[in-house]
N, C-alpha and C positions, 0 to 999 in steps of 0.2 A: 504494500500500500504506500502510495506517495502522498505527502501533504504539501500543498503549495500555498503560497501567500495569496491573499485575495486582491492585492493591488500590485502594480508594476513599479511602484515608487522605489527606486533603488538608491538614489542619492539626493540629498536636499542641499540647496545652495542658499546662502543668506541673501536677502533682498538688498539691492543697492539703491536705497531710496534717494540719496543725495544726487545720484546721476540722473534719476528720472524726474524728480520734482525740482521746482524752482527753489533757490535758496536765498535767504535774506542776507544782506551783507552788513556787518556791524564793524565799523572802523576798518574797513577793507578786508575783513576776514569773513569767511563763510560761516553762517550760523546754521541752526536747524532748518529743515525743509519748511517751506511756507505752504499752508493749505489754502485752497481756493474753493469757494462755493458760488455757483451761478444759479439764479432763480429764473424760471420761465416767465414769459409774458403773462401767462395765466395766474401764476403765483403773485406777481406784482399787482395785477388787477384786483385780485381777491384781497390782498393786504391793504390796498388803497380804497377799497369799497367802490370800485368803478361801477358806474351805472349799467354797463353792459354785462357785468358779472352775475346779475340776478340777485345780489345781496342788497337788501334794503337796510342801509346803515342806520337810518333814523329809527327803524324798528329794533334793530340790534341794540342801539344805545338806550332805547326805552326799556327793553328787557334787562339790560345790565343794571340800569338804575333801580328797577324793581327788585332785582336779586340783591343788590347792595343794601337796599333799605329794608329788606325782609318782607316785602309785600308780594313777592312773586309766588311763593309756595302757599297755596290755599287748599282747603279740603276738596273743593270742586276740581281743581286742576289735578290733585293727587288721585282722586277717584277716576278721572278721565284717563290718566296715564296708566293706572293699574288695569283698567278695563281694556285699553288698547293692547297692553302687554299680554293679557290673558287671551285676547282674540288672536294674537300672533302665535302663541304657543299652543293654543287649544284647538 
């Protein structure tokens, strides 16, 4: 009977991040790699509350104010939420 490994990984090499990533320069010396994050146009529209995104920022701000003041959670809203949740799972 022969027993073989489940993978063909035979040798691992350390990643050379500094060669692949941009590096910051501090006093003319290379520092740690610099990370970069790019947001899509859709993400920018959502974060800015763009009218074309479908988010009504006025309503969002109203709800945030209600939550902050403690007026948002009412017995009626809780009952409606529980009812919808039971409809979903039932």
